[in-house]
N, C-alpha and C positions, 0 to 999 in steps of 0.2 A: 505171823508177825509184823511188827510195823516197819514201814520203809518210807521214804521221801519217794513219790511218785513222780514221773516225767509224762504227762498224758499225751504229750505229742511232740514233736519238734517244734523248736525255737519257743517252748512254753517253761524253760527251765526258770524264769523268774517268778512264774505262777505254780511252782510245785508246792504240794500238801503233805503232810503225813497222814499215811491212811494204813489201815490194815491190807496186807496181800497174803499170798501162800507163801510159805515158808519153803525154802528150795530144797531139793534132796543132792548128794553128791552121786556121781556116775563113777564109772570105771577111771581110775587114775586122779580123781578128784578128792578134796576135803571140804567139810561144811565147816565154817568158821562163825563161832559166835562173835559179833564185832563190837569191839570196846571203842575204838576210835577210828575215823576215817580223814585223810588228808585231802585237802583242795587243792586243787590244780585249775590253770587255764585251759587244760584239755577238755574238763569236764564242761563248761559251757561253750566252748568253741564246737565239741562235736554236738554238743545238745540244739546248738542253734541250727543246724543243716540234719541232724538226725543221722540214723547209720542203717542203710538195707537189711542188715542183718538184726535188727532190733524189732521187737513186738512190743506194743504199747499195753498199758503202761510200764515205762521201762524205769529201771534204777541206776542212777549215776555213780560216780567215785570209784576211780582207779587205784586207789591208794587205802589200804586197811591194815589194822592189827587188832588181833583178838586172841580167843582161845579155840582148838580144835573141838569141835562138839561130835564129829561123826566123821568116818573114813570110808571112801569108796574103796570098791573091789580093786585088787591087785597094787593099793598103795603101801608101800614100806618106808620103816624111817620115822612114822610119827605115831601119836598115840594121842588118844581123847584126854584133852587137859592141857597139852603143849601150847605154849606162849609161841604166836607166831605173827608175821606180817609179810605183805608183799605188793607187788605191782601187780593189778589184774589186766585182762584182755577186755578192753574197751568195747568190743563186739558183744560182750555178754553181760548180764545185769550185775551189778557194782556192789560197791560197801557202805552207801547211805543206807543202810538198814541194819534190823536186829541180826540177821544170818546174811551169809554171803557165801558161794561157791565158788572155789579156784582150782587151778591144776597144782597138784601136789607137789611135781618137782619144780616148780618157780616160787615156792614158798620158802621165807628163812626163819629159823627159829630164833626167838629172842633171848637177848641176854637178860639174866635176873635183873641186871642193874638198871635197865632200860625201862621206862614208863610206856604203856600203850598210846600215849599223845605223842613220846618222841619218835618211835617208832613209825607211826601211821605219817609224821612229818617227812620221813626220808626218801620213799621209794623213788617217785617220779622226778622229782627236782634233783635229789640228791645222785641217784643212778643216772641222770643225763651229764649232770657235770662230771661225776665219775667215769662215765665212758668215753667223754670227751677228752679229757684231760688225762687221763691213764692208759685206757685201752687203745685209743684212737692216736691221740696227738704224742702220747709219752713224753709228756713235760718233764723236764731235766731240772735238777736244783741249779742254781744261776742263770736260768733263760728268763725272759721277760715275756710276760702273757697279756693281752689288752682283753679283758671281759666286758661285754656290753651288758648293761643293765645289772650292776652289782647290788642293787636293793632288792632285787626280785629274789626269788626262790632258788633258780638255777644259777643265777649269778653270783648270789651269797654263798650256796654251797662251793661253787667254783673259787671265789675268792678264798675260803678256808682251806680246800684242797690244795690250791696252787702255793698258799703260804707255807703249808704243812710239807711239802715237796722242798720248798726252799726257793721258790720261783721269785722274782720280782713282779708285783702286780699293780697294772695299772686298770683302773676300770671308769665308766662312764656311768652318771647320774645325775639327778638335779641335786642344786646347792642345799637342800633341807637336807639330804640323804649323805653328806659328806662325812660328817661324824660317824654314822652308823657303818658306812663300808670302809673305814678307816679301822675302826673296831674289829671288823671281821678280819682286817688285816691287809686292806689296799695300801699301797705305798703311794700311788697318785689317784687324783680323782678329775675327771674331765667333766664340765659342765657343759653336755652335748646340745642344750639350747642355745647356750650364748658363746660358745667357743667352736674355735675349728679345730677338730677332733685331729686330724691329719697334721694339723701345724703342731698341734701340742706333744703329739706322739713323736714327731722329730726332734723337737725340743727336748724331751725326757730322754731319748735314746742316742742323742747326739748325732742325728740323721741317719743312724743306723736301721733304724724301725724294730718292730716287736718280733720275736721268734714263734710266736702263737697267737692266732685269735679265737674267743668264744663269741660267736652272734648269736644272740639271742630275739634279735629285734626283726630284721625282713630280710629279704632278696635284696633291695637295695641299698640296704645298710652293711650286709656282707660284701657287696659289691665295691662299696666306697672304702671298705677295710684292708682290701686286697693292696691298696698302693701305699699301706703304712707297715706292711711285713717285710721282713728283712730276706736277704736271699737265702734260700732252702729253708724258709719259713713253712707255716701251714695255719690252715684254717678249719674249723669245726663249726657247723650251723645247725641249727634247731627249726628256725623259722624262715627258710626257703635258701635254696643254693643260687651262690652268687654267680653273675654274668661273667663266665670264664673267659670270654672274647675280650675282656678288660685287660687281661694278660697277655702281653705278647710271648708266643712260644720261646723256650729256651732263652729266658730272661732272668726273671726272680726264681725259676726251679721250686714253685710252690706245690705243695700238696693239700688236697682237699677231702675233708671228711665229713659225710652226711650222719648226721646222728637221728636214729628214728628208733628209741627204745622200745614202742610198745609193738613196734613190727615183729618182733621176734616173735610173739605169740601167735601169729597167722603166718610164720615162715615154716619150711619142713625141717628147720637147723634145732634140734633138741639141745644142741650144745650151748646155741646161744640163748634157748629158754632158760636152761638151769643156770647160767651166767647169771640171770636176774637175781637168784638166789643168792649166788655168790657176792656179786656186788653189794647186794644187802646187808649182808653179815659183814662184809669189809668196812662199811659204812657204820654199821652198828658198833662195831669193834673200836672205831674210831672217836665215836661220841663217849663211849663208855671210858676211854682212856682222856678223854677231856681234849682231844684233838681237835673236835669241831664241834659246833652248836648245832641244834634243830631250828633254831631261829625262830621259835613258836612266837607269834605276836598276839595272837589271838586264840582263844577257845570258845566255840560255839554249840548250842544244842542243834539237834536234827532240823528242828523247826527255822533255826535261822541260818540255814546254811544256803536258801536263795539270796537273801540279802549280803549274805559273805560273797557271794560268787559275782554278785552286782559290784560290790567293791573291787573284786580283784580283776574285772573285766574294764573297770576305770582305770586299771594300772596306779592305784593308790596303796597299795600294801607293801609293807616291809617283810621280808622273810617269810614265814608260813601260817596258814589259819588251819586249825584242825578241829573237828567235829568229834565231841564226846558221846558217843552212843549208849 
């Protein structure tokens, strides 16, 4: 098969499409003929330092959509030809290839109305936002949430999900992305480079603070956000935990939620792994119902993935980039 090969760690910018051995599914696995693969920051971030479980050449790509080609031993509920999509285990070979293997119990079936490109755009970013807002923080109608990085993949899905719940949405972005995040559903946009984010939060919330925060930026940014949270509020973070000592005990009564979506694959919690399929199915339903958009801003060929990952690493991408295989 053809695949985009990573020859060694930190060589993701130099990846080339080459011939490599087609994988075969083991017990509990399925072989998927990949039609589309989503690009995510985790692809270049893990490739930079490599992973001790990888053998080279490695194949990146945690998000994929396609058609089941072959079913491994003891797999039930699927048959050859089923349209599926999934978030893969980043310690295994991924979806930037014509074929990929993944565990059957983490795979979601695609609705007929969903395209392969739309499905591939959902898993990593969509489920991260979904898990943070719905599974962990239990965001409610009428609450106010601060979503950092609203123009990105996770931030964009989070804005849409929060609006769908009926929450008030404040997001941080650059001025050039204000119109975009408001089209997604943001009520207020704060220009983090030029404005005092905390002062603007207090102004917007009449000195109360927000009920919830989704931090997609950094440990320091998450720590800075703590002072903007209302009493009994909560924060979910995907880029480093805040400094808990920044909050005096028994003062704000905050709750903290670490989001580590992909870690479910190498946990021994099969229910958490199966929930990856469930969350994907719930997101797909929202797309089909017209309640959220997959925010695809660009479609590229497999050969163009390295250039697209460079663009993603420079944080200049709105929404999602998808590779069409």
